[in-house]
Each structure stands twice: as structure tokens, then as C-alpha cells.
C-alpha positions in Angstrom: 25.3 -36.2 -17.0 26.0 -37.4 -13.5 25.1 -41.1 -13.2 24.2 -43.2 -10.2 27.2 -45.4 -9.5 26.3 -48.4 -7.5 24.7 -48.4 -4.1 25.9 -50.7 -1.5 23.8 -53.8 -0.7 22.6 -54.0 2.8 24.1 -56.9 4.7 22.9 -57.3 8.2 25.5 -59.3 10.0 24.0 -59.2 13.4 27.4 -60.1 14.7 26.5 -59.0 18.3 23.3 -61.1 18.5 23.0 -63.4 21.4 23.0 -67.1 20.5 19.8 -68.0 22.3 16.4 -67.7 20.6 13.4 -65.9 22.2 10.0 -67.7 21.8 7.0 -65.4 20.9 3.5 -66.7 21.5 1.5 -63.4 22.0 1.5 -59.7 21.2 4.0 -57.6 23.1 7.4 -55.9 23.1 10.5 -57.6 21.6 13.5 -56.8 23.7 16.9 -58.4 23.9 19.3 -58.9 21.0 18.9 -62.1 19.2 16.3 -64.1 17.2 12.7 -64.0 18.3 10.6 -66.8 16.9 6.8 -66.8 16.6 5.5 -70.2 17.6 1.9 -69.7 16.7 -0.7 -67.6 14.9 -1.9 -64.4 16.7 -5.3 -62.8 16.2 -5.5 -59.2 17.4 -8.3 -57.9 19.6 -7.2 -54.3 19.8 -5.9 -51.5 17.5 -2.4 -51.4 19.0 0.6 -52.8 17.3 0.9 -56.5 18.1 4.7 -56.7 18.1 7.0 -53.7 18.9 10.8 -53.7 18.5 12.1 -52.3 21.8 15.8 -53.2 21.2 18.4 -53.1 18.5 19.9 -56.2 16.8 16.7 -58.2 16.8 15.5 -60.8 14.2 11.8 -61.6 14.2 11.3 -65.0 12.5 7.6 -65.7 12.3 8.3 -69.2 11.0 5.4 -68.7 8.5 2.9 -68.0 11.3 0.2 -65.3 11.0 -0.6 -62.1 12.7 -4.2 -61.5 11.9 -6.2 -58.3 12.5 -9.9 -57.8 13.0 -10.7 -56.5 9.5 -12.3 -55.3 7.4 -14.8 -55.1 10.3 -17.9 -55.5 8.4 -16.7 -53.5 5.4 -16.0 -50.3 7.2 -12.4 -50.6 8.4 -9.7 -52.6 10.1 -8.8 -53.1 13.7 -5.3 -53.8 14.8 -1.8 -53.2 13.6 1.0 -55.7 13.0 4.6 -54.9 13.6 6.3 -51.6 14.6 10.0 -50.8 14.1 10.6 -47.3 15.3 14.1 -45.8 15.9 15.8 -49.2 15.8 19.1 -50.4 14.2 20.2 -53.8 12.8 16.8 -55.5 12.9 15.0 -58.0 10.6 11.5 -59.4 10.0 11.2 -62.6 8.0 8.8 -65.3 7.1 5.7 -63.6 8.6 2.1 -63.7 7.3 0.4 -60.4 8.1 -3.4 -60.2 7.2 -6.5 -58.1 7.8 -4.5 -55.3 9.6 -4.7 -51.6 9.5 -0.9 -51.1 9.2 0.8 -54.4 8.6 4.3 -53.2 9.1 5.5 -49.8 10.3 9.2 -48.6 9.8 10.1 -45.2 11.1 13.5 -43.6 11.8 15.4 -46.9 11.7 18.7 -48.0 10.2 19.9 -51.3 8.7 16.5 -53.1 8.5 15.9 -56.3 6.6 12.3 -57.2 5.6 12.4 -60.6 3.8 10.2 -63.5 2.6 7.0 -62.2 4.2 3.4 -62.5 2.9 1.6 -59.2 3.6 -2.0 -59.4 2.2 -5.5 -58.0 2.7 -4.5 -55.1 4.9 -5.4 -51.4 4.8 -1.7 -50.6 4.6 1.2 -52.9 3.8 4.5 -51.3 4.8 4.3 -47.7 6.1 6.2 -44.9 7.8 3.9 -43.4 10.4 5.7 -40.4 11.8 7.7 -39.2 8.8 11.1 -39.8 10.4 13.4 -41.0 7.6 15.2 -44.3 7.8 18.4 -45.5 6.3 19.7 -48.8 4.7 16.4 -50.6 4.5 16.2 -53.9 2.5 12.9 -55.2 1.3 13.5 -58.5 -0.4 11.3 -61.3 -1.8 8.1 -60.2 -0.1 4.7 -60.8 -1.5 2.4 -57.9 -0.9 -1.2 -58.0 -2.1 -4.7 -56.6 -1.8 -4.1 -53.5 0.2 -7.4 -51.6 0.7 -10.0 -50.4 3.2 -13.4 -48.7 3.1 -13.5 -45.0 3.6 -16.5 -42.7 3.9 -16.0 -39.2 2.5 -18.6 -36.9 4.0 -17.9 -34.2 1.4 -18.9 -36.5 -1.4 -21.4 -38.4 0.6 -20.2 -41.8 -0.4 -17.9 -44.7 0.4 -14.5 -45.2 -1.2 -12.1 -48.1 -1.3 -8.6 -46.9 -0.5 -5.4 -48.7 0.3 -1.7 -48.1 0.9 1.0 -50.4 -0.5 4.7 -49.9 0.4 5.6 -46.4 1.5 9.3 -46.2 2.2 10.9 -43.0 3.4 14.6 -44.0 3.4 17.9 -43.6 1.8 20.7 -46.0 0.7 18.1 -48.8 0.6 17.3 -51.8 -1.6 13.9 -53.0 -2.8 14.5 -56.3 -4.6 12.6 -59.3 -5.8 9.2 -58.3 -4.3 5.7 -58.9 -5.8 3.4 -56.0 -5.0 -0.1 -56.2 -6.4 -3.7 -54.9 -6.1 -3.2 -51.7 -4.0 -6.5 -49.9 -4.5 -7.7 -46.3 -4.6 -11.3 -46.2 -5.5 -11.4 -42.7 -7.0 -8.0 -41.4 -8.1 -9.6 -38.8 -10.2 -10.7 -37.1 -6.9 -7.8 -37.8 -4.7 -5.0 -38.2 -7.3 -2.0 -40.4 -7.4 0.0 -37.9 -5.4 -2.1 -38.7 -2.4 -0.7 -41.5 -0.1 -3.2 -44.1 -1.3 -3.4 -46.5 -4.3 0.4 -46.8 -4.9 2.1 -50.2 -5.0 5.4 -48.5 -4.0 6.3 -45.0 -2.9 9.9 -44.5 -2.2 11.2 -41.2 -0.9 14.9 -40.6 -0.2 18.2 -40.7 -2.0 20.5 -43.4 -3.4 18.0 -46.2 -3.4 17.9 -49.3 -5.6 14.7 -50.8 -6.8 15.2 -53.9 -8.9 13.8 -57.2 -10.1 10.4 -56.5 -8.6 7.0 -57.3 -10.1 4.6 -54.5 -9.3 1.2 -55.0 -11.0 -2.5 -54.1 -10.9 -2.1 -51.2 -8.4 -4.1 -48.1 -9.0 -1.1 -45.9 -9.1 1.9 -48.0 -9.7 5.3 -46.6 -8.4 6.0 -43.1 -7.2 9.6 -41.9 -7.0 9.0 -39.0 -4.6 11.6 -36.2 -4.3 14.5 -38.6 -4.6 18.1 -38.3 -5.9 20.3 -41.1 -7.0 17.5 -43.7 -7.5 18.3 -46.8 -9.6 15.2 -48.5 -11.0 16.2 -51.6 -13.0 14.8 -54.8 -14.4 11.4 -54.3 -12.8 8.0 -55.3 -14.3 5.5 -52.6 -13.5 2.2 -53.4 -15.1 -1.0 -51.2 -14.9 -2.8 -52.8 -17.8 -5.2 -54.6 -15.5 -5.6 -51.8 -13.1 -9.2 -50.8 -12.5 -8.5 -47.1 -13.0 -5.5 -47.2 -15.4 -3.4 -44.5 -13.6 0.3 -44.0 -14.1 2.6 -46.9 -13.7 5.7 -44.8 -12.7 5.5 -41.1 -11.7 6.9 -38.5 -9.3 10.2 -36.6 -9.1 13.7 -37.8 -9.6 17.2 -36.3 -9.9 20.5 -37.9 -10.9 18.7 -41.2 -11.3 18.8 -44.2 -13.7 15.9 -46.2 -15.0 17.2 -49.2 -16.8 15.9 -52.4 -18.3 12.3 -52.1 -16.9 9.1 -53.3 -18.6 6.4 -50.7 -17.7 2.9 -51.2 -19.0 1.0 -48.1 -18.3 2.1 -44.5 -18.2 5.5 -43.2 -17.1 4.6 -39.7 -16.0 7.1 -37.2 -14.7 5.0 -34.2 -15.8 4.8 -31.7 -12.9 6.1 -28.3 -11.8 9.4 -29.7 -10.5 10.0 -32.4 -13.2 13.3 -34.4 -13.3 16.9 -33.5 -13.9 20.0 -35.5 -14.8 18.1 -38.7 -15.4 18.8 -41.6 -17.7 16.2 -43.9 -19.2 18.0 -46.8 -20.9 16.8 -50.0 -22.4 13.2 -49.9 -21.1 10.1 -51.3 -22.7 7.4 -48.7 -22.1 3.8 -48.2 -22.9 4.1 -44.4 -22.7 6.4 -41.8 -21.2 5.9 -38.1 -20.3 8.7 -36.1 -18.8 9.2 -32.5 -17.8 12.6 -31.2 -16.6 16.1 -30.9 -18.0 19.2 -32.9 -18.8 17.4 -36.1 -19.6 18.8 -38.9 -21.6 16.4 -41.3 -23.2 18.1 -44.1 -25.1 17.6 -47.6 -26.4 14.0 -47.7 -25.2 10.9 -49.2 -26.9 7.8 -47.1 -26.6 4.4 -48.4 -27.6 1.8 -45.5 -27.3 3.6 -42.1 -27.0 6.7 -40.4 -25.7 6.4 -36.8 -24.6 9.3 -34.7 -23.4 7.9 -31.3 -22.5 5.9 -29.7 -25.2 2.4 -30.3 -24.1 1.3 -28.7 -20.8 4.8 -29.0 -19.5 8.3 -27.5 -19.6 11.9 -28.6 -20.0 15.2 -28.4 -22.0 18.3 -30.4 -22.7 16.6 -33.7 -23.7 18.8 -36.3 -25.6 16.6 -38.9 -27.3 18.7 -41.5 -29.1 18.5 -45.0 -30.5 14.9 -45.6 -29.4 12.0 -47.3 -31.2 8.7 -45.4 -31.2 6.1 -47.9 -32.3 3.5 -45.3 -31.3 -0.1 -44.7 -32.1 -0.6 -41.3 -30.4 1.3 -38.1 -31.0 4.8 -37.9 -29.4 6.3 -34.6 -28.4 9.8 -33.0 -28.0 9.3 -29.5 -26.7 12.5 -28.5 -24.9 15.1 -26.2 -26.3 18.7 -27.4 -26.8 17.5 -31.0 -27.3 18.5 -33.7 -29.7 16.5 -36.5 -31.4 19.0 -38.8 -33.0 19.0 -42.2 -34.7 15.5 -43.3 -33.6 13.0 -45.5 -35.5 9.6 -43.8 -35.4 6.3 -45.4 -36.5 4.0 -42.7 -35.2 3.6 -38.9 -35.5 6.3 -36.7 -33.8 5.7 -33.1 -32.9 8.6 -30.8 -32.2 6.9 -27.9 -30.4 6.0 -26.4 -27.0 2.5 -25.2 -26.2 3.8 -22.2 -24.2 6.9 -20.9 -26.0 9.1 -20.8 -29.0 11.9 -23.4 -28.7 15.5 -23.1 -29.9 18.4 -25.4 -30.9 16.7 -28.6 -31.8 18.6 -31.3 -33.7 16.7 -34.0 -35.5 19.2 -36.2 -37.3 19.7 -39.8 -38.5 16.1 -40.9 -37.7 13.9 -43.3 -39.6 10.2 -42.3 -39.9 8.1 -45.2 -41.3 4.5 -44.3 -42.1 4.9 -41.3 -39.8 5.1 -37.6 -40.0 7.5 -35.2 -38.3 6.0 -31.8 -37.4 8.0 -28.7 -36.4 6.1 -25.7 -35.0 7.5 -22.4 -33.6 11.1 -23.4 -33.7 14.3 -21.3 -34.2 17.7 -22.6 -35.2 16.8 -26.3 -35.8 19.1 -28.8 -37.6 17.0 -31.3 -39.5 19.4 -33.6 -41.4 20.0 -37.1 -42.6 16.5 -38.4 -41.7 14.7 -41.0 -43.8 10.9 -40.5 -44.1 9.0 -43.3 -45.8 5.2 -42.9 -46.4 5.2 -39.7 -44.3 6.0 -36.0 -44.6 8.2 -33.4 -43.0 5.9 -30.5 -41.8 7.6 -27.2 -41.0 5.4 -24.5 -39.4 6.6 -21.1 -38.3 10.3 -22.2 -38.3 13.1 -19.8 -38.9 16.9 -19.8 -39.2 17.1 -23.6 -39.6 18.9 -26.1 -41.7 16.8 -28.8 -43.5 19.3 -30.8 -45.4 20.3 -34.3 -46.6 16.9 -35.9 -45.8 15.2 -38.6 -47.8 11.4 -38.4 -48.2 9.8 -41.2 -50.1 6.2 -42.0 -51.1 4.5 -39.3 -49.0 0.7 -39.6 -49.3 0.6 -35.8 -49.1 3.3 -33.2 -49.8 6.8 -34.5 -49.1 8.2 -31.4 -47.4 5.7 -28.8 -46.3 6.6 -25.3 -45.1 4.1 -22.7 -43.7 5.0 -19.2 -42.5 8.7 -20.2 -42.3 11.5 -17.9 -43.3 15.2 -17.7 -43.5 15.8 -21.4 -43.7 18.3 -23.5 -45.8 16.7 -26.4 -47.6 19.5 -28.4 -49.3 20.5 -31.8 -50.7 17.2 -33.4 -49.9 15.9 -36.3 -52.0 12.1 -36.3 -52.3 10.5 -39.0 -54.4 7.0 -40.1 -55.2 4.9 -37.6 -53.2 1.2 -37.8 -54.0 0.9 -34.0 -54.1 4.0 -31.7 -54.2 7.5 -32.7 -53.4 8.1 -29.4 -51.7 5.2 -27.1 -50.8 5.7 -23.7 -49.2 3.3 -20.9 -48.4 3.5 -17.6 -46.6 7.3 -17.7 -46.1 10.2 -15.6 -47.3 13.9 -15.7 -47.8 14.3 -19.5 -47.9 17.0 -21.1 -49.9 16.4 -24.2 -51.9 19.7 -25.6 -53.0 20.8 -28.9 -54.6 17.6 -30.8 -53.9 16.4 -33.7 -56.0 12.6 -33.8 -56.5 11.0 -36.4 -58.7 7.9 -38.4 -59.5 5.5 -36.1 -57.6 1.8 -36.5 -58.5 1.4 -32.7 -58.8 4.1 -30.1 -58.5 7.7 -30.9 -57.9 8.4 -27.5 -56.3 5.3 -25.5 -55.3 6.4 -22.2 -53.8 4.0 -19.5 -52.6 6.6 -17.4 -50.9 8.8 -14.3 -51.6 12.4 -13.4 -51.9 13.5 -17.0 -52.1 16.5 -18.6 -53.9 15.9 -21.7 -56.0 19.3 -22.9 -57.2 21.0 -26.1 -58.5 18.0 -28.4 -57.9 17.1 -31.4 -60.1 13.3 -31.4 -60.6 12.4 -34.4 -62.8 9.5 -36.7 -63.8 6.9 -34.7 -62.0 3.5 -33.9 -63.4 4.5 -30.2 -63.1 8.0 -29.1 -62.3 7.6 -25.7 -60.8 4.7 -23.5 -59.5 6.0 -20.1 -58.3 3.3 -17.9 -56.8 5.3 -15.3 -55.0 7.3 -12.3 -55.9 11.0 -11.4 -56.0 12.3 -15.0 -56.2 15.5 -16.0 -58.0 15.5 -19.3 -60.0 18.7 -20.4 -61.8 21.0 -23.3 -62.5 18.2 -25.9 -62.0 17.4 -28.9 -64.1 13.7 -29.2 -65.2 12.6 -32.3 -67.0 8.9 -32.8 -66.4 5.7 -33.4 -68.2 5.2 -29.7 -67.9 8.1 -27.7 -66.5 6.3 -24.5 -65.3 2.7 -23.7 -64.5 1.6 -20.1 -64.5 1.1 -17.4 -63.7 4.4 -16.4 -62.3 5.4 -13.0 -61.0 7.2 -10.6 -63.4 9.7 -9.9 -60.6 11.0 -13.4 -60.7 14.6 -13.6 -61.9 15.2 -16.7 -64.1 18.9 -16.4 -64.8 22.0 -14.6 -63.7 24.7 -13.0 -65.9 26.9 -15.6 -67.5 29.7 -16.5 -65.0 32.4 -19.2 -64.9 31.4 -22.3 -62.9 30.2 -25.8 -63.4 26.5 -25.8 -63.9 23.7 -28.3 -63.2 24.3 -30.3 -66.4 28.1 -30.2 -66.4 28.7 -27.1 -68.5 31.3 -24.5 -67.9 29.1 -21.5 -67.2 26.4 -20.5 -64.7 23.5 -18.6 -66.3 19.9 -19.8 -66.5 18.2 -23.2 -66.1 18.1 -26.4 -68.1 14.6 -26.9 -69.6 13.9 -30.3 -71.2 11.4 -28.6 -73.7 13.7 -25.8 -74.8 14.2 -26.1 -78.6 16.8 -23.4 -79.1 20.4 -23.9 -80.2 23.8 -23.0 -78.7 25.5 -21.1 -81.6 28.8 -20.3 -79.9 29.2 -23.6 -78.1 29.3 -22.1 -74.6 26.5 -24.3 -73.3 23.9 -21.5 -73.2 21.1 -21.3 -75.7 21.2 -18.5 -78.2 18.0 -19.0 -80.2 14.3 -19.1 -79.2 14.9 -17.0 -76.1 13.7 -16.0 -73.7 12.4 -19.4 -72.7 8.9 -19.0 -71.2 7.5 -22.5 -70.9 4.9 -22.0 -73.7 3.8 -18.8 -72.1 3.5 -20.0 -68.5 6.4 -17.8 -67.4 5.3 -14.2 -67.0 7.8 -11.5 -67.6 11.2 -11.7 -69.2 11.6 -15.5 -68.8 14.9 -17.3 -69.0 17.2 -15.5 -71.4 20.2 -17.8 -70.9 18.8 -21.4 -70.8 21.4 -24.1 -70.4 22.0 -26.7 -73.0 24.2 -29.7 -73.0 27.6 -28.9 -74.4 27.9 -29.8 -78.1 30.6 -32.2 -79.3 30.2 -31.2 -82.9 29.9 -28.1 -85.2 26.5 -27.8 -86.8 27.0 -28.2 -90.6 30.3 -30.0 -90.2 28.7 -33.1 -91.7 31.9 -35.2 -92.0 33.2 -34.2 -88.6 36.5 -33.0 -90.1 37.8 -29.4 -90.2 35.3 -26.6 -90.8 32.2 -26.3 -92.9 33.0 -26.5 -96.6 32.1 -28.1 -99.9 33.4 -31.5 -98.7 30.4 -31.5 -96.2 28.0 -31.0 -99.2 29.7 -34.0 -101.0 29.4 -36.1 -97.8 25.7 -35.3 -97.3 25.0 -36.0 -101.0 26.6 -39.4 -100.6 24.6 -40.1 -97.5 21.2 -39.0 -99.0 21.6 -40.3 -102.6 24.2 -43.1 -102.6 23.8 -44.9 -99.3 27.0 -43.4 -97.9 27.9 -43.3 -94.2 25.8 -41.2 -91.9 27.0 -37.9 -90.6 28.7 -38.1 -87.3 26.8 -37.2 -85.3 23.6 -37.2 -87.3 22.5 -34.0 -85.6 25.4 -32.1 -87.3 23.5 -32.4 -90.6 20.2 -31.1 -89.2 21.1 -27.6 -90.1 17.6 -26.2 -90.3 16.6 -27.6 -86.9 13.5 -29.5 -87.9 14.6 -32.7 -86.2 15.1 -34.5 -89.6 18.1 -34.9 -92.0 16.9 -34.7 -95.6 17.2 -32.7 -98.8 16.0 -29.5 -97.0 19.2 -29.5 -94.9 21.2 -30.0 -98.1 19.5 -26.9 -99.6 20.2 -24.9 -96.4 23.9 -25.9 -96.4 24.3 -25.0 -100.1 22.7 -21.6 -99.5 25.1 -20.9 -96.7 28.3 -21.9 -98.6 27.4 -20.4 -102.0 24.8 -17.8 -101.6 25.5 -16.0 -98.3 22.8 -17.9 -96.4 22.5 -18.0 -92.6 24.8 -20.1 -90.6 23.7 -23.7 -89.9 21.5 -24.1 -86.9 20.9 -20.4 -86.6 17.2 -20.9 -86.9 17.0 -18.2 -89.6 15.0 -18.7 -92.7 16.5 -18.5 -96.2 15.6 -15.6 -98.5 13.7 -16.3 -101.7 16.9 -15.8 -103.7 18.8 -18.1 -101.6 16.1 -20.7 -101.8 16.0 -20.4 -105.6 19.7 -20.8 -106.0 20.0 -23.7 -103.6 17.0 -25.5 -105.1 18.4 -25.3 -108.6 21.7 -26.7 -107.3 20.0 -29.6 -105.5 17.7 -30.2 -108.5 20.9 -30.7 -110.6 22.0 -33.3 -108.1 18.6 -35.0 -108.0 18.6 -35.5 -111.8 21.7 -37.6 -111.3 20.5 -39.8 -108.5 17.4 -41.8 -107.3 16.0 -40.3 -104.1 13.3 -41.3 -101.6 12.3 -38.7 -99.0 13.3 -40.2 -95.6 10.4 -41.1 -93.2 9.9 -38.3 -90.8 11.6 -39.1 -87.5 10.7 -38.4 -84.0 14.3 -37.8 -82.9 17.4 -36.8 -84.7 19.0 -40.1 -83.8 16.5 -42.2 -85.9 17.9 -44.0 -88.9 16.9 -42.7 -92.3 15.7 -45.0 -95.2 17.6 -44.3 -98.4 18.2 -46.0 -101.7 20.3 -45.3 -104.7 
């Protein structure tokens, strides 16, 4: 972006001035180069300009004397004008007091003019340009300008209005510095509007102007930057909080301009059909800001009420919003395509949308939302990544082809991530914790991919999907009231980890695919194969030690999964062989001896204990011994197969165990809640 690079300061050397001073005691023309000194106050009796510059290279020093008009003339108007500078070069006005005039000071078509240390108050107009001829290199420095107003009767409305003009400067390469401009009045801006010539503290129209270190307060319409290029507005205080009508503090048009370090209480409004372009706002303290246009950088600013860049009754593109603090109470907008919202701290709701059109190419990244929601509506190809949202939600409405990844959403009072009528998006690696309702809620969408997200501690569903043709893969969904609600057809769900109070709530569509064919690859729990999902309440067993359950399939979440269910549920890889009680070699009679010693003689426990739970009832006791005997000596089913013994096998094994029982004292172990609980045994 092109930046404004330093404007020259105006230095009026007056090197060709005559050394002699010219005394001034009455109204008239000032002619002859040199310093003209006002020796007394002057009260006007007519409407003409009191003092007129008729030569170049003149300094008017009023020596703190007054030029006083005959106003406000009983409340209806002013009689008399102050000082006119028309078509002059190298002139100055200083230390004048201008009061009760129609136009206090008129500058038109002049170059290298200095207006310094004047008191201009209680006039209809303070500093004006009368004929519209642009000037160049004007310096307004350290003037106090106050109470600009007059009475105006509007026959169309049949009533009186109070109207006033502050500083209207049509000039380029100029400096407005260190002035105090206050109480410029427009009685009815709703009728006439701030784009009229009245009510503005400062209107500056031209190019390459500097406005700095001014205090501009309590004016009806603040400051207008009118059709300018290359304006620098820096370190000013512009305060409309005590304005009677509360109109905008800063408004108009601007191109290739910088607004830096200003404190502006009241609206900054560049919403219009022309807007702004190639403008930088940097380090300002703002009440509110509204901008239409393009190629705007807004960085390091503090915003109190709202910040709106296109989006609502306006247009624009190419906004870069970075490193700002939005401590806002009203909705803020970003509604221009190819825009970026980066590394901001946001305390109020943000809407990414445009009232008139779909927008494209939005990047929302690295931001902190604190107690605030981020809304997207009618957006294509957005990148929403690495944002932190605390006590708020991310709301996606009619969004397509976008990336929503690596965000952290905590303690949302509603759903954490909410999608409506959104399709073809990638939702990945988000961490969503403690949502009051669902962690992710989607309805009326299709073909979205949910990959590698972590969703936990939701008050309702972890993942609540009412969409079609989606992919749910490699997510960790834990500690939610309900893990998954899937109301939509033709979705594929595999390689997820579900560990919730209830893993699935039905009904689900029969067209849902819950697993893929076994394929090499590291799965969600560290196993060596991709297949189905890990379910915390799956009670089956992996018989071939491939990390995929072989019994009690398909998994159907106690009937909540409609259709085939998960026929390849994942289980944690076993580090033991079921039935290999002593942990050495294969399953043989030595394992029976080891288990007898443990159960009847206080011998060492099986390692691991689960290796001896061969009937899968969650306990290690004499029933497991019976099952193991039947397997080794009577052709019984393999340990942990989940298959019942035949009557003949039970009879044979029972007799064998009874023989052992006659030789030892045995107490049935206390039933255990988990296989790792210690059994109570005595000899």
C-alpha cells in the first residue's frame, strides 16, 4: 500500500518584507510588503470585509486587538466580515481576536499563508473559502476557534435553525496543527446532513495535507476529509461525546492517507458510494469506525463500540485488520472479499458477511475472542484457523469450500462450532471443550469433512450432525453426555475414539458406514490398522491380536446404531496371550498349575491379571480354571473366545477342578468391578 511520506512544513520566511511596520487603526486595504500592526479594536458597521490583503508578503499582527461584527443582530444573523485573503502569496495573520462576524477569515486561491495564535469565536463562519479557488501551503497553527453558529430561517420547514461553519480549508500541501476547534453548530443535521457545509469543526479538501495535534470537540459534525489524497491525520483529539446531535467525529473520502495515533470519540464514518482506498489506520483510540472502499489497513487500534468494514449497507474489498482490540458492545462487520482479520483481541460479536453479495477469500486467523461470537454468512473459500474463542461460539452459515482448522473453543454457553447449510468444508484439528450444548452442531449441510478434532465435556452431544455425505475421521470425542448424534444419510464414520457417558444416540441412518476394510496405518489409539472406531463400551475381544475386535460384533451402541454397525471396532493392542497365565511360552498345563497356585495357595498373580480371565466375565476365579482345563484336555473353546462350554466339557472340567478343591481350602474371590482389582484368597 502506498503510504503518505512526510509533507513539508510551511515556513514563511518573508525575506523580502520591508523593515518598516504599517499601523492599522480602521478597516481598509492592506498594501505594501511588511508587517501591518492593528493598534486598536475595530467594530464593523457594514457587511464588507474589514481588512483586505491587496499585496503579497504581508504580515497582519493584531497585537491581540479585536475585529468585532454586528452580530448576531437580534438573533437573526450577523453583519460584517473580518479578514479577506484572496489570491495572495506569502502572507500571515496572527494574534487577532475575531468576534460576532459573518465570515471571520476568508482564504481563497492563495499560497504560503500562515494563520497563527488567533482567537476566532462567536461567528457565523470561522475560516472559509468563499469562491472555491484552491489554495496551497496554508498553515493554521495554535488558533482557538469556538462557537461558530448563526440563525437561519428555512421557509420549506417553516422554522428557524441554528447553523454554523467552522474551518473550511480548500488547499493542498498544508498544515493544520495545534488548534482548538469547538462548538461548531448545525441545529438539524438529520435534515441537512453532515455533508452540507455547516456544522463541521474542520473540513479539509485537497491533497498532501497534515492535520496533527489538534483538539476538535463538541462540533455537530466533527472533521470531514473531503475528496483528498495523501492526508496525514495524527495525534488529534476529536471528541463528539458532548455534541448536541452526536454526528460523526470523522467522515468523508480519502485516498493514500494515514490516520495515526488519534483519539476519536464519536463515529469514524467513511461509508459512502466512493469510500476510501489505500488508507492506513494505525494506533488510534476510536469509539466506532465504519469504512467502505478497498486496500485499507487497520492495525494496532482500540475500538470501543463497533468496527464495520463494508458488510452492512456498504461495499469494499481488500481490508487488512490486524493487531487491534475490539472492546465492542455492538456488532462489528467485515464484509469485503479478499480480506484478512489477524491477531486481534475481540470482546464483542463479529460478523463476516455482506448484505448485498457473497464474499470470497476471507482469512480469520490468530485472533482471541473473549465472551464473543464469530459469525460467517454467505462466504466462499474462507480460512478460519488458529483462533481462540473463550465463552463464545463460531457460527458458520451458508459457507462453502472453506478451511476451519486448529481453533480452540472453550466454555461456549451454546454450541461450540455451529454450521448451517454449509457444504464442502474441512473442519480439522479443532479443540472444543466445555460447550453447554453440542461441541459441533451441523444441520442442512453436506460433504463436510471432520478430521482430527478433539471434542470433550459437552453438556449434550459432542458431535451432533444433521447432514449428508460427510466424513467423520480420526476425532477424539470424550467425556460428553452423548458422543455422537448422526441424523443424516450416507456419512462415513471411522477411526474415531468415543469415550462418553453414552457414545451414540439413535436413530442413525442405515446408509452410514461405520468402518472401512482393514488397512495398514496407525489408528486413533496407536494400533497398526485402520478399520472401525474405538468405543469405550465395546466388550468384545481381539482374538488374533491385530487391534480389531473379533467378538460381540457388530458394535451397535446398545441398539442406538441402526443398520450394520461397526464390524471392526478398534481395541487397544494386547501385550499378552489370553490363557497364558504365567506369561511364558504358549498355553499349556503349566498355566493350569500357575493358576491353581494363585487361587488355592496364595501364589503370585497372573501377569497381567487379565490373561487369566479366560471366560471374559471381568473376574479371575475357579470358573476360569474350569474353562482353561476344558480347552487343554477336552477340546474346549479357546480362551477369551466368548464361546460357552458344552455340557460334556463342563462335566469333565468340573470333576477335574473338584479333585483340586478337595486338596485345598478355597474362598470365592469377591466380585470385582475391574480385572485389575486384587482377589482375596487363603490356603
